[in-house]
PDBQT receptor file of N, H, CA, C and O in Angstrom, charges set to zero:
ATOM      1  N   ALA A   1     -36.583  27.730 -58.190  1.00  0.00    +0.000 N 
ATOM      2  CA  ALA A   1     -37.261  28.131 -56.970  1.00  0.00    +0.000 C 
ATOM      3  C   ALA A   1     -36.243  28.734 -56.013  1.00  0.00    +0.000 C 
ATOM      4  O   ALA A   1     -35.055  28.416 -56.064  1.00  0.00    +0.000 OA
ATOM      5  N   THR A   2     -36.724  29.598 -55.150  1.00  0.00    +0.000 N 
ATOM      6  H   THR A   2     -37.689  29.856 -55.109  1.00  0.00    +0.000 HD
ATOM      7  CA  THR A   2     -35.844  30.219 -54.167  1.00  0.00    +0.000 C 
ATOM      8  C   THR A   2     -36.395  30.001 -52.769  1.00  0.00    +0.000 C 
ATOM      9  O   THR A   2     -37.586  29.750 -52.585  1.00  0.00    +0.000 OA
ATOM     10  N   VAL A   3     -35.511  30.100 -51.795  1.00  0.00    +0.000 N 
ATOM     11  H   VAL A   3     -34.544  30.303 -51.945  1.00  0.00    +0.000 HD
ATOM     12  CA  VAL A   3     -35.883  29.962 -50.392  1.00  0.00    +0.000 C 
ATOM     13  C   VAL A   3     -35.225  31.115 -49.652  1.00  0.00    +0.000 C 
ATOM     14  O   VAL A   3     -34.094  31.489 -49.960  1.00  0.00    +0.000 OA
ATOM     15  N   GLY A   4     -35.926  31.674 -48.684  1.00  0.00    +0.000 N 
ATOM     16  H   GLY A   4     -36.845  31.370 -48.434  1.00  0.00    +0.000 HD
ATOM     17  CA  GLY A   4     -35.408  32.808 -47.937  1.00  0.00    +0.000 C 
ATOM     18  C   GLY A   4     -34.167  32.483 -47.118  1.00  0.00    +0.000 C 
ATOM     19  O   GLY A   4     -33.869  31.322 -46.838  1.00  0.00    +0.000 OA
ATOM     20  N   VAL A   5     -33.461  33.528 -46.744  1.00  0.00    +0.000 N 
ATOM     21  H   VAL A   5     -33.704  34.471 -46.971  1.00  0.00    +0.000 HD
ATOM     22  CA  VAL A   5     -32.281  33.405 -45.896  1.00  0.00    +0.000 C 
ATOM     23  C   VAL A   5     -32.703  32.845 -44.543  1.00  0.00    +0.000 C 
ATOM     24  O   VAL A   5     -33.762  33.207 -44.029  1.00  0.00    +0.000 OA
ATOM     25  N   ASN A   6     -31.892  31.970 -43.964  1.00  0.00    +0.000 N 
ATOM     26  H   ASN A   6     -31.032  31.676 -44.382  1.00  0.00    +0.000 HD
ATOM     27  CA  ASN A   6     -32.175  31.332 -42.668  1.00  0.00    +0.000 C 
ATOM     28  C   ASN A   6     -33.453  30.498 -42.701  1.00  0.00    +0.000 C 
ATOM     29  O   ASN A   6     -34.155  30.398 -41.694  1.00  0.00    +0.000 OA
ATOM     30  N   ALA A   7     -33.753  29.909 -43.834  1.00  0.00    +0.000 N 
ATOM     31  H   ALA A   7     -33.184  29.990 -44.652  1.00  0.00    +0.000 HD
ATOM     32  CA  ALA A   7     -34.962  29.102 -43.985  1.00  0.00    +0.000 C 
ATOM     33  C   ALA A   7     -34.588  27.657 -44.304  1.00  0.00    +0.000 C 
ATOM     34  O   ALA A   7     -35.046  27.091 -45.297  1.00  0.00    +0.000 OA
ATOM     35  N   ALA A   8     -33.758  27.073 -43.458  1.00  0.00    +0.000 N 
ATOM     36  H   ALA A   8     -33.386  27.533 -42.651  1.00  0.00    +0.000 HD
ATOM     37  CA  ALA A   8     -33.256  25.719 -43.714  1.00  0.00    +0.000 C 
ATOM     38  C   ALA A   8     -34.376  24.693 -43.780  1.00  0.00    +0.000 C 
ATOM     39  O   ALA A   8     -34.344  23.791 -44.617  1.00  0.00    +0.000 OA
ATOM     40  N   LYS A   9     -35.366  24.824 -42.904  1.00  0.00    +0.000 N 
ATOM     41  H   LYS A   9     -35.393  25.557 -42.224  1.00  0.00    +0.000 HD
ATOM     42  CA  LYS A   9     -36.474  23.859 -42.911  1.00  0.00    +0.000 C 
ATOM     43  C   LYS A   9     -37.218  23.925 -44.243  1.00  0.00    +0.000 C 
ATOM     44  O   LYS A   9     -37.522  22.893 -44.841  1.00  0.00    +0.000 OA
ATOM     45  N   ASN A  10     -37.507  25.129 -44.702  1.00  0.00    +0.000 N 
ATOM     46  H   ASN A  10     -37.260  25.968 -44.217  1.00  0.00    +0.000 HD
ATOM     47  CA  ASN A  10     -38.205  25.275 -45.977  1.00  0.00    +0.000 C 
ATOM     48  C   ASN A  10     -37.357  24.767 -47.136  1.00  0.00    +0.000 C 
ATOM     49  O   ASN A  10     -37.883  24.186 -48.085  1.00  0.00    +0.000 OA
ATOM     50  N   ALA A  11     -36.052  24.983 -47.062  1.00  0.00    +0.000 N 
ATOM     51  H   ALA A  11     -35.625  25.455 -46.291  1.00  0.00    +0.000 HD
ATOM     52  CA  ALA A  11     -35.161  24.485 -48.112  1.00  0.00    +0.000 C 
ATOM     53  C   ALA A  11     -35.186  22.963 -48.148  1.00  0.00    +0.000 C 
ATOM     54  O   ALA A  11     -35.212  22.359 -49.220  1.00  0.00    +0.000 OA
ATOM     55  N   GLY A  12     -35.177  22.348 -46.969  1.00  0.00    +0.000 N 
ATOM     56  H   GLY A  12     -35.156  22.839 -46.098  1.00  0.00    +0.000 HD
ATOM     57  CA  GLY A  12     -35.244  20.889 -46.899  1.00  0.00    +0.000 C 
ATOM     58  C   GLY A  12     -36.546  20.353 -47.453  1.00  0.00    +0.000 C 
ATOM     59  O   GLY A  12     -36.565  19.349 -48.165  1.00  0.00    +0.000 OA
ATOM     60  N   LEU A  13     -37.641  21.033 -47.121  1.00  0.00    +0.000 N 
ATOM     61  H   LEU A  13     -37.626  21.848 -46.543  1.00  0.00    +0.000 HD
ATOM     62  CA  LEU A  13     -38.950  20.604 -47.630  1.00  0.00    +0.000 C 
ATOM     63  C   LEU A  13     -39.029  20.762 -49.144  1.00  0.00    +0.000 C 
ATOM     64  O   LEU A  13     -39.593  19.914 -49.835  1.00  0.00    +0.000 OA
ATOM     65  N   LEU A  14     -38.465  21.840 -49.651  1.00  0.00    +0.000 N 
ATOM     66  H   LEU A  14     -38.006  22.529 -49.089  1.00  0.00    +0.000 HD
ATOM     67  CA  LEU A  14     -38.452  22.036 -51.100  1.00  0.00    +0.000 C 
ATOM     68  C   LEU A  14     -37.626  20.945 -51.776  1.00  0.00    +0.000 C 
ATOM     69  O   LEU A  14     -38.033  20.399 -52.802  1.00  0.00    +0.000 OA
ATOM     70  N   ALA A  15     -36.475  20.632 -51.206  1.00  0.00    +0.000 N 
ATOM     71  H   ALA A  15     -36.145  21.076 -50.373  1.00  0.00    +0.000 HD
ATOM     72  CA  ALA A  15     -35.638  19.570 -51.770  1.00  0.00    +0.000 C 
ATOM     73  C   ALA A  15     -36.373  18.235 -51.751  1.00  0.00    +0.000 C 
ATOM     74  O   ALA A  15     -36.329  17.480 -52.723  1.00  0.00    +0.000 OA
ATOM     75  N   MET A  16     -37.044  17.949 -50.646  1.00  0.00    +0.000 N 
ATOM     76  H   MET A  16     -37.079  18.562 -49.857  1.00  0.00    +0.000 HD
ATOM     77  CA  MET A  16     -37.787  16.686 -50.553  1.00  0.00    +0.000 C 
ATOM     78  C   MET A  16     -38.907  16.646 -51.588  1.00  0.00    +0.000 C 
ATOM     79  O   MET A  16     -39.137  15.617 -52.222  1.00  0.00    +0.000 OA
ATOM     80  N   GLN A  17     -39.598  17.766 -51.754  1.00  0.00    +0.000 N 
ATOM     81  H   GLN A  17     -39.411  18.602 -51.239  1.00  0.00    +0.000 HD
ATOM     82  CA  GLN A  17     -40.682  17.819 -52.733  1.00  0.00    +0.000 C 
ATOM     83  C   GLN A  17     -40.142  17.566 -54.142  1.00  0.00    +0.000 C 
ATOM     84  O   GLN A  17     -40.769  16.856 -54.928  1.00  0.00    +0.000 OA
ATOM     85  N   ILE A  18     -39.002  18.135 -54.455  1.00  0.00    +0.000 N 
ATOM     86  H   ILE A  18     -38.493  18.712 -53.816  1.00  0.00    +0.000 HD
ATOM     87  CA  ILE A  18     -38.402  17.928 -55.777  1.00  0.00    +0.000 C 
ATOM     88  C   ILE A  18     -37.988  16.469 -55.953  1.00  0.00    +0.000 C 
ATOM     89  O   ILE A  18     -38.284  15.857 -56.978  1.00  0.00    +0.000 OA
ATOM     90  N   LEU A  19     -37.304  15.915 -54.953  1.00  0.00    +0.000 N 
ATOM     91  H   LEU A  19     -37.063  16.412 -54.120  1.00  0.00    +0.000 HD
ATOM     92  CA  LEU A  19     -36.863  14.519 -55.037  1.00  0.00    +0.000 C 
ATOM     93  C   LEU A  19     -38.045  13.553 -55.095  1.00  0.00    +0.000 C 
ATOM     94  O   LEU A  19     -37.954  12.491 -55.712  1.00  0.00    +0.000 OA
ATOM     95  N   ALA A  20     -39.144  13.921 -54.457  1.00  0.00    +0.000 N 
ATOM     96  H   ALA A  20     -39.218  14.784 -53.957  1.00  0.00    +0.000 HD
ATOM     97  CA  ALA A  20     -40.321  13.050 -54.412  1.00  0.00    +0.000 C 
ATOM     98  C   ALA A  20     -40.986  12.900 -55.773  1.00  0.00    +0.000 C 
ATOM     99  O   ALA A  20     -41.813  12.007 -55.959  1.00  0.00    +0.000 OA
ATOM    100  N   THR A  21     -40.643  13.748 -56.713  1.00  0.00    +0.000 N 
ATOM    101  H   THR A  21     -39.972  14.473 -56.562  1.00  0.00    +0.000 HD
ATOM    102  CA  THR A  21     -41.245  13.610 -58.046  1.00  0.00    +0.000 C 
ATOM    103  C   THR A  21     -40.801  12.333 -58.738  1.00  0.00    +0.000 C 
ATOM    104  O   THR A  21     -41.453  11.871 -59.674  1.00  0.00    +0.000 OA
ATOM    105  N   THR A  22     -39.679  11.752 -58.274  1.00  0.00    +0.000 N 
ATOM    106  H   THR A  22     -39.149  12.127 -57.513  1.00  0.00    +0.000 HD
ATOM    107  CA  THR A  22     -39.181  10.522 -58.896  1.00  0.00    +0.000 C 
ATOM    108  C   THR A  22     -39.029   9.365 -57.915  1.00  0.00    +0.000 C 
ATOM    109  O   THR A  22     -38.498   8.315 -58.277  1.00  0.00    +0.000 OA
ATOM    110  N   ASP A  23     -39.489   9.543 -56.679  1.00  0.00    +0.000 N 
ATOM    111  H   ASP A  23     -39.920  10.396 -56.385  1.00  0.00    +0.000 HD
ATOM    112  CA  ASP A  23     -39.336   8.507 -55.656  1.00  0.00    +0.000 C 
ATOM    113  C   ASP A  23     -40.659   8.352 -54.907  1.00  0.00    +0.000 C 
ATOM    114  O   ASP A  23     -41.053   9.231 -54.141  1.00  0.00    +0.000 OA
ATOM    115  N   GLU A  24     -41.340   7.233 -55.133  1.00  0.00    +0.000 N 
ATOM    116  H   GLU A  24     -41.020   6.518 -55.756  1.00  0.00    +0.000 HD
ATOM    117  CA  GLU A  24     -42.663   7.030 -54.534  1.00  0.00    +0.000 C 
ATOM    118  C   GLU A  24     -42.626   7.025 -53.010  1.00  0.00    +0.000 C 
ATOM    119  O   GLU A  24     -43.553   7.518 -52.368  1.00  0.00    +0.000 OA
ATOM    120  N   ARG A  25     -41.564   6.473 -52.427  1.00  0.00    +0.000 N 
ATOM    121  H   ARG A  25     -40.811   6.072 -52.948  1.00  0.00    +0.000 HD
ATOM    122  CA  ARG A  25     -41.455   6.428 -50.965  1.00  0.00    +0.000 C 
ATOM    123  C   ARG A  25     -41.362   7.845 -50.390  1.00  0.00    +0.000 C 
ATOM    124  O   ARG A  25     -42.019   8.165 -49.400  1.00  0.00    +0.000 OA
ATOM    125  N   LEU A  26     -40.548   8.681 -51.014  1.00  0.00    +0.000 N 
ATOM    126  H   LEU A  26     -40.014   8.421 -51.819  1.00  0.00    +0.000 HD
ATOM    127  CA  LEU A  26     -40.442  10.072 -50.572  1.00  0.00    +0.000 C 
ATOM    128  C   LEU A  26     -41.746  10.822 -50.805  1.00  0.00    +0.000 C 
ATOM    129  O   LEU A  26     -42.146  11.655 -49.991  1.00  0.00    +0.000 OA
ATOM    130  N   GLN A  27     -42.402  10.525 -51.915  1.00  0.00    +0.000 N 
ATOM    131  H   GLN A  27     -42.077   9.849 -52.576  1.00  0.00    +0.000 HD
ATOM    132  CA  GLN A  27     -43.666  11.188 -52.217  1.00  0.00    +0.000 C 
ATOM    133  C   GLN A  27     -44.698  10.890 -51.138  1.00  0.00    +0.000 C 
ATOM    134  O   GLN A  27     -45.388  11.796 -50.671  1.00  0.00    +0.000 OA
ATOM    135  N   ARG A  28     -44.806   9.619 -50.737  1.00  0.00    +0.000 N 
ATOM    136  H   ARG A  28     -44.245   8.883 -51.116  1.00  0.00    +0.000 HD
ATOM    137  CA  ARG A  28     -45.760   9.231 -49.693  1.00  0.00    +0.000 C 
ATOM    138  C   ARG A  28     -45.397   9.902 -48.362  1.00  0.00    +0.000 C 
ATOM    139  O   ARG A  28     -46.271  10.397 -47.651  1.00  0.00    +0.000 OA
ATOM    140  N   ALA A  29     -44.110   9.913 -48.038  1.00  0.00    +0.000 N 
ATOM    141  H   ALA A  29     -43.400   9.511 -48.616  1.00  0.00    +0.000 HD
ATOM    142  CA  ALA A  29     -43.660  10.542 -46.795  1.00  0.00    +0.000 C 
ATOM    143  C   ALA A  29     -43.965  12.035 -46.802  1.00  0.00    +0.000 C 
ATOM    144  O   ALA A  29     -44.373  12.596 -45.784  1.00  0.00    +0.000 OA
ATOM    145  N   TYR A  30     -43.766  12.678 -47.953  1.00  0.00    +0.000 N 
ATOM    146  H   TYR A  30     -43.434  12.223 -48.779  1.00  0.00    +0.000 HD
ATOM    147  CA  TYR A  30     -44.031  14.113 -48.053  1.00  0.00    +0.000 C 
ATOM    148  C   TYR A  30     -45.522  14.402 -47.915  1.00  0.00    +0.000 C 
ATOM    149  O   TYR A  30     -45.919  15.328 -47.208  1.00  0.00    +0.000 OA
ATOM    150  N   VAL A  31     -46.337  13.612 -48.588  1.00  0.00    +0.000 N 
ATOM    151  H   VAL A  31     -46.014  12.860 -49.162  1.00  0.00    +0.000 HD
ATOM    152  CA  VAL A  31     -47.790  13.789 -48.491  1.00  0.00    +0.000 C 
ATOM    153  C   VAL A  31     -48.256  13.556 -47.055  1.00  0.00    +0.000 C 
ATOM    154  O   VAL A  31     -49.070  14.321 -46.538  1.00  0.00    +0.000 OA
ATOM    155  N   ASP A  32     -47.750  12.514 -46.413  1.00  0.00    +0.000 N 
ATOM    156  H   ASP A  32     -47.089  11.893 -46.833  1.00  0.00    +0.000 HD
ATOM    157  CA  ASP A  32     -48.107  12.240 -45.020  1.00  0.00    +0.000 C 
ATOM    158  C   ASP A  32     -47.711  13.404 -44.114  1.00  0.00    +0.000 C 
ATOM    159  O   ASP A  32     -48.479  13.809 -43.242  1.00  0.00    +0.000 OA
ATOM    160  N   PHE A  33     -46.506  13.939 -44.327  1.00  0.00    +0.000 N 
ATOM    161  H   PHE A  33     -45.882  13.610 -45.036  1.00  0.00    +0.000 HD
ATOM    162  CA  PHE A  33     -46.040  15.069 -43.527  1.00  0.00    +0.000 C 
ATOM    163  C   PHE A  33     -46.954  16.275 -43.706  1.00  0.00    +0.000 C 
ATOM    164  O   PHE A  33     -47.338  16.918 -42.729  1.00  0.00    +0.000 OA
ATOM    165  N   LYS A  34     -47.302  16.579 -44.953  1.00  0.00    +0.000 N 
ATOM    166  H   LYS A  34     -46.990  16.056 -45.746  1.00  0.00    +0.000 HD
ATOM    167  CA  LYS A  34     -48.161  17.737 -45.224  1.00  0.00    +0.000 C 
ATOM    168  C   LYS A  34     -49.558  17.552 -44.624  1.00  0.00    +0.000 C 
ATOM    169  O   LYS A  34     -50.148  18.512 -44.127  1.00  0.00    +0.000 OA
ATOM    170  N   GLU A  35     -50.090  16.325 -44.668  1.00  0.00    +0.000 N 
ATOM    171  H   GLU A  35     -49.610  15.546 -45.072  1.00  0.00    +0.000 HD
ATOM    172  CA  GLU A  35     -51.391  16.053 -44.062  1.00  0.00    +0.000 C 
ATOM    173  C   GLU A  35     -51.326  16.245 -42.553  1.00  0.00    +0.000 C 
ATOM    174  O   GLU A  35     -52.232  16.830 -41.959  1.00  0.00    +0.000 OA
ATOM    175  N   LYS A  36     -50.255  15.752 -41.931  1.00  0.00    +0.000 N 
ATOM    176  H   LYS A  36     -49.519  15.277 -42.414  1.00  0.00    +0.000 HD
ATOM    177  CA  LYS A  36     -50.074  15.914 -40.490  1.00  0.00    +0.000 C 
ATOM    178  C   LYS A  36     -49.971  17.397 -40.138  1.00  0.00    +0.000 C 
ATOM    179  O   LYS A  36     -50.577  17.850 -39.167  1.00  0.00    +0.000 OA
ATOM    180  N   LEU A  37     -49.216  18.140 -40.914  1.00  0.00    +0.000 N 
ATOM    181  H   LEU A  37     -48.724  17.772 -41.703  1.00  0.00    +0.000 HD
ATOM    182  CA  LEU A  37     -49.057  19.570 -40.692  1.00  0.00    +0.000 C 
ATOM    183  C   LEU A  37     -50.401  20.293 -40.803  1.00  0.00    +0.000 C 
ATOM    184  O   LEU A  37     -50.702  21.168 -39.991  1.00  0.00    +0.000 OA
ATOM    185  N   ALA A  38     -51.198  19.937 -41.789  1.00  0.00    +0.000 N 
ATOM    186  H   ALA A  38     -50.953  19.226 -42.448  1.00  0.00    +0.000 HD
ATOM    187  CA  ALA A  38     -52.513  20.551 -41.971  1.00  0.00    +0.000 C 
ATOM    188  C   ALA A  38     -53.433  20.224 -40.803  1.00  0.00    +0.000 C 
ATOM    189  O   ALA A  38     -54.152  21.098 -40.318  1.00  0.00    +0.000 OA
ATOM    190  N   ASN A  39     -53.417  18.977 -40.348  1.00  0.00    +0.000 N 
ATOM    191  H   ASN A  39     -52.833  18.268 -40.742  1.00  0.00    +0.000 HD
ATOM    192  CA  ASN A  39     -54.247  18.589 -39.206  1.00  0.00    +0.000 C 
ATOM    193  C   ASN A  39     -53.840  19.339 -37.948  1.00  0.00    +0.000 C 
ATOM    194  O   ASN A  39     -54.699  19.790 -37.190  1.00  0.00    +0.000 OA
ATOM    195  N   GLU A  40     -52.537  19.477 -37.717  1.00  0.00    +0.000 N 
ATOM    196  H   GLU A  40     -51.839  19.111 -38.332  1.00  0.00    +0.000 HD
ATOM    197  CA  GLU A  40     -52.059  20.219 -36.552  1.00  0.00    +0.000 C 
ATOM    198  C   GLU A  40     -52.481  21.682 -36.635  1.00  0.00    +0.000 C 
ATOM    199  O   GLU A  40     -52.868  22.277 -35.630  1.00  0.00    +0.000 OA
ATOM    200  N   SER A  41     -52.409  22.251 -37.812  1.00  0.00    +0.000 N 
ATOM    201  H   SER A  41     -52.095  21.767 -38.629  1.00  0.00    +0.000 HD
ATOM    202  CA  SER A  41     -52.803  23.642 -38.004  1.00  0.00    +0.000 C 
ATOM    203  C   SER A  41     -54.292  23.834 -37.733  1.00  0.00    +0.000 C 
ATOM    204  O   SER A  41     -54.687  24.808 -37.092  1.00  0.00    +0.000 OA
ATOM    205  N   ARG A  42     -55.121  22.903 -38.221  1.00  0.00    +0.000 N 
ATOM    206  H   ARG A  42     -54.800  22.111 -38.741  1.00  0.00    +0.000 HD
ATOM    207  CA  ARG A  42     -56.563  22.990 -37.963  1.00  0.00    +0.000 C 
ATOM    208  C   ARG A  42     -56.866  22.883 -36.472  1.00  0.00    +0.000 C 
ATOM    209  O   ARG A  42     -57.713  23.612 -35.956  1.00  0.00    +0.000 OA
ATOM    210  N   ALA A  43     -56.180  21.982 -35.782  1.00  0.00    +0.000 N 
ATOM    211  H   ALA A  43     -55.492  21.390 -36.201  1.00  0.00    +0.000 HD
ATOM    212  CA  ALA A  43     -56.396  21.814 -34.341  1.00  0.00    +0.000 C 
ATOM    213  C   ALA A  43     -56.008  23.084 -33.589  1.00  0.00    +0.000 C 
ATOM    214  O   ALA A  43     -56.724  23.510 -32.683  1.00  0.00    +0.000 OA
ATOM    215  N   LYS A  44     -54.891  23.684 -33.955  1.00  0.00    +0.000 N 
ATOM    216  H   LYS A  44     -54.310  23.337 -34.691  1.00  0.00    +0.000 HD
ATOM    217  CA  LYS A  44     -54.465  24.929 -33.314  1.00  0.00    +0.000 C 
ATOM    218  C   LYS A  44     -55.461  26.049 -33.594  1.00  0.00    +0.000 C 
ATOM    219  O   LYS A  44     -55.741  26.871 -32.721  1.00  0.00    +0.000 OA
ATOM    220  N   ASN A  45     -55.992  26.079 -34.806  1.00  0.00    +0.000 N 
ATOM    221  H   ASN A  45     -55.765  25.411 -35.515  1.00  0.00    +0.000 HD
ATOM    222  CA  ASN A  45     -56.978  27.086 -35.171  1.00  0.00    +0.000 C 
ATOM    223  C   ASN A  45     -58.244  26.930 -34.334  1.00  0.00    +0.000 C 
ATOM    224  O   ASN A  45     -58.810  27.921 -33.872  1.00  0.00    +0.000 OA
ATOM    225  N   GLN A  46     -58.688  25.693 -34.138  1.00  0.00    +0.000 N 
ATOM    226  H   GLN A  46     -58.229  24.889 -34.513  1.00  0.00    +0.000 HD
ATOM    227  CA  GLN A  46     -59.876  25.445 -33.317  1.00  0.00    +0.000 C 
ATOM    228  C   GLN A  46     -59.637  25.863 -31.875  1.00  0.00    +0.000 C 
ATOM    229  O   GLN A  46     -60.513  26.463 -31.251  1.00  0.00    +0.000 OA
ATOM    230  N   THR A  47     -58.470  25.554 -31.342  1.00  0.00    +0.000 N 
ATOM    231  H   THR A  47     -57.759  25.066 -31.849  1.00  0.00    +0.000 HD
ATOM    232  CA  THR A  47     -58.135  25.942 -29.976  1.00  0.00    +0.000 C 
ATOM    233  C   THR A  47     -58.138  27.458 -29.838  1.00  0.00    +0.000 C 
ATOM    234  O   THR A  47     -58.673  27.991 -28.866  1.00  0.00    +0.000 OA
ATOM    235  N   LEU A  48     -57.554  28.146 -30.788  1.00  0.00    +0.000 N 
ATOM    236  H   LEU A  48     -57.119  27.713 -31.577  1.00  0.00    +0.000 HD
ATOM    237  CA  LEU A  48     -57.528  29.602 -30.759  1.00  0.00    +0.000 C 
ATOM    238  C   LEU A  48     -58.933  30.174 -30.859  1.00  0.00    +0.000 C 
ATOM    239  O   LEU A  48     -59.285  31.094 -30.121  1.00  0.00    +0.000 OA
ATOM    240  N   ALA A  49     -59.738  29.635 -31.769  1.00  0.00    +0.000 N 
ATOM    241  H   ALA A  49     -59.452  28.887 -32.368  1.00  0.00    +0.000 HD
ATOM    242  CA  ALA A  49     -61.108  30.123 -31.938  1.00  0.00    +0.000 C 
ATOM    243  C   ALA A  49     -61.908  29.950 -30.653  1.00  0.00    +0.000 C 
ATOM    244  O   ALA A  49     -62.669  30.842 -30.277  1.00  0.00    +0.000 OA
ATOM    245  N   LYS A  50     -61.748  28.819 -29.979  1.00  0.00    +0.000 N 
ATOM    246  H   LYS A  50     -61.130  28.095 -30.285  1.00  0.00    +0.000 HD
ATOM    247  CA  LYS A  50     -62.456  28.585 -28.718  1.00  0.00    +0.000 C 
ATOM    248  C   LYS A  50     -62.027  29.580 -27.657  1.00  0.00    +0.000 C 
ATOM    249  O   LYS A  50     -62.860  30.081 -26.902  1.00  0.00    +0.000 OA
ATOM    250  N   SER A  51     -60.734  29.872 -27.589  1.00  0.00    +0.000 N 
ATOM    251  H   SER A  51     -60.056  29.466 -28.202  1.00  0.00    +0.000 HD
ATOM    252  CA  SER A  51     -60.252  30.807 -26.570  1.00  0.00    +0.000 C 
ATOM    253  C   SER A  51     -60.719  32.232 -26.856  1.00  0.00    +0.000 C 
ATOM    254  O   SER A  51     -60.922  33.010 -25.924  1.00  0.00    +0.000 OA
ATOM    255  N   LEU A  52     -60.888  32.579 -28.109  1.00  0.00    +0.000 N 
ATOM    256  H   LEU A  52     -60.722  31.947 -28.866  1.00  0.00    +0.000 HD
ATOM    257  CA  LEU A  52     -61.352  33.920 -28.455  1.00  0.00    +0.000 C 
ATOM    258  C   LEU A  52     -62.859  34.069 -28.291  1.00  0.00    +0.000 C 
ATOM    259  O   LEU A  52     -63.352  35.158 -27.994  1.00  0.00    +0.000 OA
ATOM    260  N   ASN A  53     -63.586  32.979 -28.485  1.00  0.00    +0.000 N 
ATOM    261  H   ASN A  53     -63.186  32.095 -28.726  1.00  0.00    +0.000 HD
ATOM    262  CA  ASN A  53     -65.047  33.027 -28.408  1.00  0.00    +0.000 C 
ATOM    263  C   ASN A  53     -65.578  32.693 -27.021  1.00  0.00    +0.000 C 
ATOM    264  O   ASN A  53     -66.789  32.730 -26.800  1.00  0.00    +0.000 OA
ATOM    265  N   GLY A  54     -64.718  32.376 -26.111  1.00  0.00    +0.000 N 
ATOM    266  H   GLY A  54     -63.735  32.346 -26.291  1.00  0.00    +0.000 HD
ATOM    267  CA  GLY A  54     -65.128  32.095 -24.735  1.00  0.00    +0.000 C 
ATOM    268  C   GLY A  54     -65.598  30.755 -24.508  1.00  0.00    +0.000 C 
ATOM    269  O   GLY A  54     -65.967  30.413 -23.384  1.00  0.00    +0.000 OA
TER     270      GLY A  54
């Protein structure tokens, strides 16, 4: 796998995802992080949609 230049956060997430394949604690933490990220993204999307629709 590759990660773009100046993409330290993505590189860290990729490393965590790889390490989580053999570590249940990391796997749970990674899944929790991704769920939180998805929820935040949905909330931001709803806020944007409301501002665009009046």
